[in-house]
N, CA, C and O atoms as CSV, one atom per row, in Angstrom:
chain,resi,resn,atom,element,x,y,z
A,1,MET,N,N,-21.947,-36.006,-17.864
A,1,MET,CA,C,-22.394,-35.452,-16.546
A,1,MET,C,C,-20.880,-35.664,-15.719
A,1,MET,O,O,-20.151,-36.655,-15.757
A,2,LYS,N,N,-20.721,-34.637,-15.115
A,2,LYS,CA,C,-19.322,-34.493,-14.040
A,2,LYS,C,C,-19.831,-35.456,-12.935
A,2,LYS,O,O,-21.013,-35.492,-12.593
A,3,SER,N,N,-18.695,-36.363,-12.311
A,3,SER,CA,C,-18.947,-36.721,-11.067
A,3,SER,C,C,-18.907,-35.857,-9.993
A,3,SER,O,O,-18.284,-34.818,-10.212
A,4,ARG,N,N,-19.440,-35.997,-8.782
A,4,ARG,CA,C,-19.205,-35.126,-7.735
A,4,ARG,C,C,-18.031,-34.796,-7.358
A,4,ARG,O,O,-17.735,-33.670,-6.957
A,5,ARG,N,N,-17.118,-35.926,-7.472
A,5,ARG,CA,C,-15.511,-35.320,-7.010
A,5,ARG,C,C,-15.004,-34.565,-7.970
A,5,ARG,O,O,-14.177,-33.722,-7.623
A,6,ALA,N,N,-15.353,-34.669,-9.347
A,6,ALA,CA,C,-14.642,-33.665,-10.201
A,6,ALA,C,C,-15.334,-32.268,-10.012
A,6,ALA,O,O,-14.648,-31.246,-9.986
A,7,ALA,N,N,-16.593,-32.236,-9.889
A,7,ALA,CA,C,-17.239,-31.109,-9.499
A,7,ALA,C,C,-16.479,-30.102,-8.261
A,7,ALA,O,O,-16.057,-28.951,-8.368
A,8,ASN,N,N,-16.494,-31.125,-6.938
A,8,ASN,CA,C,-15.791,-30.381,-5.911
A,8,ASN,C,C,-14.154,-30.128,-6.292
A,8,ASN,O,O,-13.608,-29.178,-5.731
A,9,SER,N,N,-13.553,-30.756,-7.003
A,9,SER,CA,C,-12.294,-30.572,-7.449
A,9,SER,C,C,-12.108,-29.192,-8.226
A,9,SER,O,O,-11.094,-28.498,-8.151
A,10,GLN,N,N,-13.075,-28.943,-8.872
A,10,GLN,CA,C,-12.938,-27.722,-9.720
A,10,GLN,C,C,-13.482,-26.430,-8.877
A,10,GLN,O,O,-13.221,-25.243,-9.076
A,11,GLN,N,N,-14.242,-26.963,-7.965
A,11,GLN,CA,C,-14.654,-25.569,-7.099
A,11,GLN,C,C,-13.611,-25.219,-6.071
A,11,GLN,O,O,-13.340,-24.074,-5.712
A,12,ALA,N,N,-13.041,-26.364,-5.624
A,12,ALA,CA,C,-11.460,-26.145,-4.865
A,12,ALA,C,C,-10.729,-25.428,-5.424
A,12,ALA,O,O,-10.284,-24.423,-4.870
A,13,ALA,N,N,-10.373,-25.820,-6.863
A,13,ALA,CA,C,-9.254,-25.065,-7.527
A,13,ALA,C,C,-9.745,-23.600,-7.804
A,13,ALA,O,O,-8.897,-22.708,-7.756
A,14,GLY,N,N,-11.069,-23.276,-8.094
A,14,GLY,CA,C,-11.604,-21.782,-8.013
A,14,GLY,C,C,-11.304,-21.226,-7.062
A,14,GLY,O,O,-10.831,-20.091,-7.118
A,15,SER,N,N,-11.474,-21.796,-6.059
A,15,SER,CA,C,-11.462,-21.138,-4.706
A,15,SER,C,C,-9.964,-20.713,-4.235
A,15,SER,O,O,-9.674,-19.722,-3.565
A,16,ASN,N,N,-9.091,-21.695,-4.745
A,16,ASN,CA,C,-7.753,-21.605,-4.387
A,16,ASN,C,C,-7.292,-20.413,-5.302
A,16,ASN,O,O,-6.567,-19.534,-4.835
A,17,ARG,N,N,-7.686,-20.392,-6.516
A,17,ARG,CA,C,-7.098,-19.225,-7.377
A,17,ARG,C,C,-7.816,-17.788,-6.776
A,17,ARG,O,O,-7.226,-16.712,-6.872
A,18,CYS,N,N,-8.956,-17.896,-6.243
A,18,CYS,CA,C,-9.429,-16.626,-5.706
A,18,CYS,C,C,-8.850,-16.100,-4.721
A,18,CYS,O,O,-8.598,-14.897,-4.654
A,19,ASN,N,N,-8.516,-17.107,-3.671
A,19,ASN,CA,C,-7.793,-16.850,-2.487
A,19,ASN,C,C,-6.267,-16.294,-2.790
A,19,ASN,O,O,-5.606,-15.605,-2.013
A,20,ALA,N,N,-5.925,-16.677,-3.886
A,20,ALA,CA,C,-4.407,-16.203,-4.108
A,20,ALA,C,C,-4.607,-14.918,-4.847
A,20,ALA,O,O,-3.656,-14.140,-4.778
A,21,LEU,N,N,-5.633,-14.542,-5.530
A,21,LEU,CA,C,-6.000,-13.222,-6.150
A,21,LEU,C,C,-6.040,-12.351,-5.044
A,21,LEU,O,O,-5.347,-11.334,-5.035
A,22,LEU,N,N,-6.881,-12.688,-3.989
A,22,LEU,CA,C,-7.197,-11.692,-2.966
A,22,LEU,C,C,-5.788,-11.729,-2.184
A,22,LEU,O,O,-5.515,-10.605,-1.762
A,23,ALA,N,N,-5.069,-12.447,-1.952
A,23,ALA,CA,C,-3.886,-12.424,-1.031
A,23,ALA,C,C,-2.743,-11.508,-2.078
A,23,ALA,O,O,-2.040,-10.604,-1.628
A,24,GLU,N,N,-2.729,-11.929,-3.475
A,24,GLU,CA,C,-1.937,-11.010,-4.254
A,24,GLU,C,C,-2.089,-9.523,-4.286
A,24,GLU,O,O,-1.183,-8.706,-4.125
A,25,GLU,N,N,-3.536,-9.242,-4.548
A,25,GLU,CA,C,-3.660,-7.864,-4.746
A,25,GLU,C,C,-4.354,-7.158,-3.857
A,25,GLU,O,O,-4.792,-6.043,-4.140
A,26,ASN,N,N,-4.591,-7.910,-2.300
A,26,ASN,CA,C,-4.892,-7.099,-1.278
A,26,ASN,C,C,-6.375,-6.760,-1.783
A,26,ASN,O,O,-6.693,-5.593,-1.553
A,27,SER,N,N,-7.329,-7.521,-2.411
A,27,SER,CA,C,-8.357,-6.888,-3.143
A,27,SER,C,C,-9.606,-6.962,-2.145
A,27,SER,O,O,-9.632,-7.700,-1.160
A,28,SER,N,N,-10.388,-6.307,-2.437
A,28,SER,CA,C,-11.698,-6.131,-1.510
A,28,SER,C,C,-12.955,-6.678,-2.281
A,28,SER,O,O,-14.101,-6.782,-1.845
A,29,TYR,N,N,-12.551,-6.951,-3.329
A,29,TYR,CA,C,-14.199,-7.717,-4.073
A,29,TYR,C,C,-14.250,-8.892,-3.919
A,29,TYR,O,O,-13.147,-9.404,-3.731
A,30,ILE,N,N,-15.378,-9.784,-3.919
A,30,ILE,CA,C,-15.574,-11.027,-3.390
A,30,ILE,C,C,-15.279,-11.892,-4.788
A,30,ILE,O,O,-15.610,-11.409,-5.870
A,31,CYS,N,N,-14.836,-12.793,-4.727
A,31,CYS,CA,C,-14.262,-13.781,-5.873
A,31,CYS,C,C,-15.588,-14.215,-6.600
A,31,CYS,O,O,-16.576,-14.465,-5.910
A,32,GLY,N,N,-15.636,-14.298,-7.753
A,32,GLY,CA,C,-16.621,-14.663,-8.666
A,32,GLY,C,C,-17.529,-13.661,-8.919
A,32,GLY,O,O,-18.575,-13.960,-9.494
A,33,MET,N,N,-17.290,-12.393,-8.554
A,33,MET,CA,C,-17.824,-11.438,-8.911
A,33,MET,C,C,-17.041,-10.539,-9.865
A,33,MET,O,O,-15.815,-10.651,-9.835
A,34,THR,N,N,-17.609,-9.629,-10.740
A,34,THR,CA,C,-16.728,-8.972,-11.558
A,34,THR,C,C,-15.901,-7.780,-10.919
A,34,THR,O,O,-16.662,-6.951,-10.419
A,35,PRO,N,N,-14.658,-7.482,-10.803
A,35,PRO,CA,C,-14.038,-6.303,-10.120
A,35,PRO,C,C,-14.620,-5.237,-10.536
A,35,PRO,O,O,-15.211,-5.343,-11.611
A,36,PRO,N,N,-14.638,-3.971,-9.875
A,36,PRO,CA,C,-15.137,-2.663,-10.187
A,36,PRO,C,C,-14.196,-2.073,-11.290
A,36,PRO,O,O,-13.028,-2.387,-11.521
A,37,PHE,N,N,-14.913,-1.227,-11.859
A,37,PHE,CA,C,-13.940,-0.558,-13.011
A,37,PHE,C,C,-13.921,0.875,-12.746
A,37,PHE,O,O,-14.906,1.467,-12.304
A,38,ILE,N,N,-12.744,1.470,-13.028
A,38,ILE,CA,C,-12.254,2.928,-12.827
A,38,ILE,C,C,-12.161,3.570,-14.227
A,38,ILE,O,O,-11.331,3.243,-15.076
A,39,LYS,N,N,-13.009,4.421,-14.358
A,39,LYS,CA,C,-12.769,4.846,-15.746
A,39,LYS,C,C,-11.622,5.882,-15.840
A,39,LYS,O,O,-11.561,6.882,-15.124
A,40,VAL,N,N,-10.832,5.591,-16.671
A,40,VAL,CA,C,-9.546,6.400,-17.134
A,40,VAL,C,C,-9.327,6.555,-18.435
A,40,VAL,O,O,-9.874,5.757,-19.196
A,41,SER,N,N,-8.561,7.512,-18.925
A,41,SER,CA,C,-8.205,7.556,-20.348
A,41,SER,C,C,-7.399,6.512,-20.804
A,41,SER,O,O,-6.665,5.876,-20.048
A,42,ARG,N,N,-7.505,6.289,-22.086
A,42,ARG,CA,C,-6.429,5.183,-22.520
A,42,ARG,C,C,-5.058,5.657,-22.100
A,42,ARG,O,O,-4.317,4.902,-21.471
A,43,GLU,N,N,-4.762,6.668,-22.371
A,43,GLU,CA,C,-3.193,7.147,-22.269
A,43,GLU,C,C,-2.911,6.799,-20.754
A,43,GLU,O,O,-1.919,6.126,-20.475
A,44,LEU,N,N,-3.781,7.254,-19.761
A,44,LEU,CA,C,-3.519,6.765,-18.295
A,44,LEU,C,C,-3.413,5.610,-18.061
A,44,LEU,O,O,-2.561,5.212,-17.266
A,45,ARG,N,N,-4.275,4.759,-18.714
A,45,ARG,CA,C,-4.436,3.240,-18.354
A,45,ARG,C,C,-3.113,2.850,-18.937
A,45,ARG,O,O,-2.373,2.298,-18.122
A,46,ASP,N,N,-2.656,2.991,-20.080
A,46,ASP,CA,C,-1.536,2.437,-20.495
A,46,ASP,C,C,-0.163,2.924,-19.680
A,46,ASP,O,O,0.708,2.088,-19.439
A,47,ARG,N,N,-0.024,4.190,-19.304
A,47,ARG,CA,C,0.912,4.561,-18.464
A,47,ARG,C,C,1.003,3.825,-17.277
A,47,ARG,O,O,2.084,3.346,-16.936
A,48,LEU,N,N,-0.096,3.671,-16.554
A,48,LEU,CA,C,-0.011,2.887,-15.264
A,48,LEU,C,C,0.178,1.383,-15.467
A,48,LEU,O,O,0.681,0.689,-14.583
A,49,ARG,N,N,-0.243,0.870,-16.681
A,49,ARG,CA,C,0.255,-0.513,-17.002
A,49,ARG,C,C,1.600,-0.734,-17.233
A,49,ARG,O,O,2.191,-1.727,-16.811
A,50,LYS,N,N,2.215,0.325,-18.017
A,50,LYS,CA,C,3.745,0.204,-18.068
A,50,LYS,C,C,4.448,0.441,-16.945
A,50,LYS,O,O,5.560,-0.078,-16.845
A,51,GLN,N,N,3.936,1.268,-15.888
A,51,GLN,CA,C,4.797,1.241,-14.649
A,51,GLN,C,C,4.438,0.138,-13.827
A,51,GLN,O,O,5.289,-0.101,-12.970
A,52,ALA,N,N,3.490,-0.574,-13.821
A,52,ALA,CA,C,3.213,-1.814,-13.160
A,52,ALA,C,C,3.966,-2.714,-13.708
A,52,ALA,O,O,4.563,-3.363,-12.850
A,53,HIS,N,N,4.196,-3.034,-14.784
A,53,HIS,CA,C,4.847,-3.847,-15.678
A,53,HIS,C,C,6.349,-3.865,-15.254
A,53,HIS,O,O,7.033,-4.858,-15.004
A,54,ALA,N,N,6.701,-2.595,-15.228
A,54,ALA,CA,C,8.307,-2.209,-15.125
A,54,ALA,C,C,8.787,-2.495,-13.620
A,54,ALA,O,O,9.963,-2.697,-13.320
A,55,GLU,N,N,7.652,-2.485,-12.661
A,55,GLU,CA,C,7.872,-3.006,-11.264
A,55,GLU,C,C,7.492,-4.503,-10.978
A,55,GLU,O,O,7.537,-5.000,-9.852
A,56,HIS,N,N,7.122,-5.153,-12.091
A,56,HIS,CA,C,6.673,-6.577,-11.770
A,56,HIS,C,C,5.399,-6.593,-10.970
A,56,HIS,O,O,5.283,-7.526,-10.175
A,57,ARG,N,N,4.500,-5.782,-11.043
A,57,ARG,CA,C,3.310,-5.617,-10.178
A,57,ARG,C,C,2.097,-5.875,-11.246
A,57,ARG,O,O,2.266,-5.796,-12.463
A,58,THR,N,N,0.904,-6.180,-10.648
A,58,THR,CA,C,-0.270,-6.214,-11.208
A,58,THR,C,C,-0.816,-4.725,-11.066
A,58,THR,O,O,-0.266,-3.850,-10.397
A,59,LEU,N,N,-1.930,-4.585,-11.769
A,59,LEU,CA,C,-2.300,-3.005,-11.991
A,59,LEU,C,C,-2.913,-2.751,-10.349
A,59,LEU,O,O,-2.614,-1.823,-9.597
A,60,GLY,N,N,-3.600,-3.583,-10.157
A,60,GLY,CA,C,-4.141,-3.484,-8.654
A,60,GLY,C,C,-3.122,-3.232,-7.657
A,60,GLY,O,O,-3.253,-2.292,-6.873
A,61,VAL,N,N,-2.103,-4.010,-7.628
A,61,VAL,CA,C,-1.019,-3.823,-6.800
A,61,VAL,C,C,-0.456,-2.511,-6.918
A,61,VAL,O,O,-0.214,-1.826,-5.925
A,62,HIS,N,N,-0.237,-2.132,-8.094
A,62,HIS,CA,C,0.363,-0.770,-8.297
A,62,HIS,C,C,-0.477,0.524,-7.967
A,62,HIS,O,O,-0.016,1.614,-7.627
A,63,LEU,N,N,-1.808,0.182,-8.138
A,63,LEU,CA,C,-2.513,1.138,-7.517
A,63,LEU,C,C,-2.379,1.473,-6.333
A,63,LEU,O,O,-2.109,2.601,-5.921
A,64,ALA,N,N,-2.609,0.261,-5.558
A,64,ALA,CA,C,-2.498,0.469,-4.112
A,64,ALA,C,C,-1.036,1.116,-3.525
A,64,ALA,O,O,-1.014,1.865,-2.548
A,65,HIS,N,N,-0.048,0.784,-4.137
A,65,HIS,CA,C,1.116,1.378,-4.086
A,65,HIS,C,C,1.400,2.825,-4.079
A,65,HIS,O,O,2.038,3.464,-3.243
A,66,LEU,N,N,0.829,3.223,-5.133
A,66,LEU,CA,C,0.339,4.659,-5.666
A,66,LEU,C,C,-0.346,5.392,-4.537
A,66,LEU,O,O,0.049,6.503,-4.184
A,67,ALA,N,N,-1.455,4.731,-3.918
A,67,ALA,CA,C,-2.334,5.190,-3.090
A,67,ALA,C,C,-1.587,5.432,-1.505
A,67,ALA,O,O,-1.774,6.395,-0.761
A,68,SER,N,N,-0.619,4.137,-1.242
A,68,SER,CA,C,0.123,4.238,-0.140
A,68,SER,C,C,1.079,5.566,-0.293
A,68,SER,O,O,1.198,6.320,0.672
A,69,LEU,N,N,1.761,5.835,-1.541
A,69,LEU,CA,C,2.738,6.791,-1.572
A,69,LEU,C,C,2.097,8.156,-1.379
A,69,LEU,O,O,2.785,8.986,-0.785
A,70,GLU,N,N,0.738,8.561,-1.838
A,70,GLU,CA,C,0.151,9.466,-1.490
A,70,GLU,C,C,-0.094,9.619,0.033
A,70,GLU,O,O,0.287,10.636,0.613
A,71,ASP,N,N,-0.724,8.622,0.676
A,71,ASP,CA,C,-0.637,8.848,1.915
A,71,ASP,C,C,0.398,9.076,2.660
A,71,ASP,O,O,0.219,9.839,3.610
A,72,LYS,N,N,1.677,8.529,2.465
A,72,LYS,CA,C,2.903,8.956,3.101
A,72,LYS,C,C,3.173,10.273,3.008
A,72,LYS,O,O,3.544,10.913,3.993
A,73,ARG,N,N,2.968,10.970,1.462
A,73,ARG,CA,C,3.209,12.385,1.328
A,73,ARG,C,C,2.422,13.129,1.889
A,73,ARG,O,O,2.901,14.243,2.098
A,74,LYS,N,N,1.246,12.966,2.278
A,74,LYS,CA,C,0.304,13.836,3.091
A,74,LYS,C,C,0.553,13.665,4.675
A,74,LYS,O,O,0.208,14.537,5.473
A,75,ARG,N,N,1.210,12.414,5.075
A,75,ARG,CA,C,1.681,12.559,6.394
A,75,ARG,C,C,2.899,13.303,6.787
A,75,ARG,O,O,3.032,14.001,7.792
A,76,PHE,N,N,3.910,13.022,5.715
A,76,PHE,CA,C,4.998,14.179,5.848
A,76,PHE,C,C,4.678,15.596,5.650
A,76,PHE,O,O,5.426,16.445,6.134
A,77,GLU,N,N,3.553,15.957,4.929
A,77,GLU,CA,C,3.234,17.411,4.716
A,77,GLU,C,C,2.577,17.907,6.251
A,77,GLU,O,O,2.742,19.044,6.691
A,78,ARG,N,N,1.926,16.995,6.856
A,78,ARG,CA,C,1.486,17.488,7.927
A,78,ARG,C,C,2.574,17.498,9.083
A,78,ARG,O,O,2.580,18.458,9.855
A,79,LEU,N,N,3.296,16.691,9.203
A,79,LEU,CA,C,4.670,16.767,10.049
A,79,LEU,C,C,5.291,17.939,9.787
A,79,LEU,O,O,5.539,18.672,10.744
A,80,ARG,N,N,5.704,18.394,8.301
A,80,ARG,CA,C,6.546,19.331,8.249
A,80,ARG,C,C,5.643,20.743,8.965
A,80,ARG,O,O,6.194,21.639,9.603
A,81,ALA,N,N,4.440,20.679,8.730
A,81,ALA,CA,C,3.520,21.955,9.017
A,81,ALA,C,C,3.648,21.884,10.534
A,81,ALA,O,O,3.932,22.954,11.070
A,82,GLU,N,N,3.513,20.975,11.213
A,82,GLU,CA,C,3.625,20.819,12.753
A,82,GLU,C,C,5.160,21.160,13.112
A,82,GLU,O,O,5.372,21.788,14.150
A,83,ILE,N,N,5.948,20.875,12.514
A,83,ILE,CA,C,7.498,21.239,12.994
A,83,ILE,C,C,7.629,22.841,12.693
A,83,ILE,O,O,8.249,23.616,13.421
A,84,ASP,N,N,6.955,23.194,11.523
A,84,ASP,CA,C,6.955,24.708,11.317
A,84,ASP,C,C,6.239,25.661,12.402
A,84,ASP,O,O,6.542,26.829,12.647
A,85,ALA,N,N,5.348,24.987,12.919
A,85,ALA,CA,C,4.414,25.667,13.964
A,85,ALA,C,C,4.933,25.454,15.540
A,85,ALA,O,O,4.242,25.897,16.458
A,86,THR,N,N,6.181,24.755,15.802
A,86,THR,CA,C,6.645,24.600,16.967
A,86,THR,C,C,7.266,25.901,17.522
A,86,THR,O,O,7.942,26.647,16.815
A,87,SER,N,N,7.033,26.107,18.671
A,87,SER,CA,C,7.261,27.466,19.280
A,87,SER,C,C,8.778,27.394,19.422
A,87,SER,O,O,9.373,26.320,19.504
A,88,ASP,N,N,9.510,28.845,19.452
A,88,ASP,CA,C,10.852,28.658,19.811
A,88,ASP,C,C,11.361,28.053,21.212
A,88,ASP,O,O,12.434,27.512,21.481
A,89,GLU,N,N,10.376,28.289,21.920
A,89,GLU,CA,C,10.593,27.558,23.465
A,89,GLU,C,C,10.630,26.015,23.216
A,89,GLU,O,O,11.494,25.281,23.695
A,90,ASP,N,N,9.678,25.628,22.474
A,90,ASP,CA,C,9.775,24.135,22.359
A,90,ASP,C,C,10.907,23.597,21.642
A,90,ASP,O,O,11.279,22.444,21.866
A,91,LEU,N,N,11.490,24.343,20.792
A,91,LEU,CA,C,12.502,23.935,19.763
A,91,LEU,C,C,13.890,24.040,20.596
A,91,LEU,O,O,14.824,23.253,20.447
A,92,ALA,N,N,13.879,25.003,21.390
A,92,ALA,CA,C,15.059,25.296,22.098
A,92,ALA,C,C,15.058,23.737,23.348
A,92,ALA,O,O,16.080,23.085,23.562
A,93,SER,N,N,13.999,23.502,23.856
A,93,SER,CA,C,13.950,22.435,24.799
A,93,SER,C,C,14.505,20.992,23.969
A,93,SER,O,O,15.400,20.223,24.319
A,94,TYR,N,N,13.698,20.944,22.849
A,94,TYR,CA,C,14.054,19.703,22.054
A,94,TYR,C,C,15.561,19.645,21.769
A,94,TYR,O,O,16.213,18.611,21.915
A,95,ARG,N,N,16.054,20.755,21.375
A,95,ARG,CA,C,17.519,20.764,21.199
A,95,ARG,C,C,18.455,20.301,22.326
A,95,ARG,O,O,19.320,19.429,22.249
A,96,GLU,N,N,18.076,21.140,23.512
A,96,GLU,CA,C,18.753,20.912,24.580
A,96,GLU,C,C,18.657,19.408,25.144
A,96,GLU,O,O,19.591,18.825,25.694
A,97,GLU,N,N,17.298,18.842,24.905
A,97,GLU,CA,C,17.282,17.416,25.303
A,97,GLU,C,C,18.038,16.286,24.323
A,97,GLU,O,O,18.544,15.203,24.618
A,98,THR,N,N,17.934,16.854,23.269
A,98,THR,CA,C,18.935,15.851,22.278
A,98,THR,C,C,20.327,16.072,22.355
A,98,THR,O,O,21.007,15.091,22.053
A,99,GLU,N,N,21.032,17.261,22.730
A,99,GLU,CA,C,22.310,17.291,23.064
A,99,GLU,C,C,22.612,16.477,24.278
A,99,GLU,O,O,23.572,15.709,24.216
A,100,TRP,N,N,21.926,16.550,25.347
A,100,TRP,CA,C,22.032,15.848,26.360
A,100,TRP,C,C,22.045,14.392,26.064
A,100,TRP,O,O,23.020,13.789,26.514
A,101,TRP,N,N,21.187,13.718,25.417
A,101,TRP,CA,C,21.093,12.364,24.990
A,101,TRP,C,C,22.315,11.827,24.094
A,101,TRP,O,O,22.715,10.662,24.114
A,102,GLU,N,N,22.816,12.805,23.347
A,102,GLU,CA,C,23.924,12.478,22.311
A,102,GLU,C,C,25.406,12.575,23.382
A,102,GLU,O,O,26.482,12.042,23.110
A,103,SER,N,N,25.163,13.246,24.399
A,103,SER,CA,C,26.407,13.208,25.146
A,103,SER,C,C,26.576,11.937,26.107
A,103,SER,O,O,27.642,11.631,26.642
A,104,VAL,N,N,25.580,11.365,26.222
A,104,VAL,CA,C,25.365,10.166,27.312
A,104,VAL,C,C,26.177,9.035,26.699
A,104,VAL,O,O,26.067,8.779,25.500
A,105,GLN,N,N,26.992,8.352,27.503
A,105,GLN,CA,C,27.598,7.254,27.096
A,105,GLN,C,C,26.931,5.954,27.852
A,105,GLN,O,O,26.820,5.777,29.065
A,106,VAL,N,N,26.521,5.098,26.771
A,106,VAL,CA,C,25.990,3.919,27.245
A,106,VAL,C,C,27.006,2.859,27.661
A,106,VAL,O,O,27.835,2.512,26.820
A,107,THR,N,N,27.021,2.381,28.722
A,107,THR,CA,C,27.938,1.376,29.344
A,107,THR,C,C,27.190,0.013,29.682
A,107,THR,O,O,25.997,0.039,29.982
A,108,ARG,N,N,27.849,-1.082,29.633
A,108,ARG,CA,C,27.117,-2.404,30.064
A,108,ARG,C,C,27.575,-2.633,31.498
A,108,ARG,O,O,27.169,-3.609,32.127
C-alpha cells in the first residue's frame, strides 16, 4: 500500500506534467481527459507531423500556428479590400499628409 506522502507526490508530479502540457500546447482540454480527435487522412496526418517535426513543434502547437497563419491571411485580405475601396479623395488626402510627415524634421 502506498504511503500518503508517495500518493501526494505522484499526484503533484502528474499535475506538473499536466500544467507543462497546457502551457506548451496552449491546450484547452482538461488534464486527465483524453484530448479530442480530429479525423484526417493518414497522408495529411503524416504531412502535418513531418512539418511539425521540422519546426521542432508538437503537432498541437503546429496546428495552432497554421490556424494563426490563416487568421493573418484573412486579415490582410480584408485590409487589401479596404485599401482597394478607398476613394480617390481619401487616397489623395492620405498621400498629402504622408508627404507632410516625411518632410518634418524632428529636433530635440
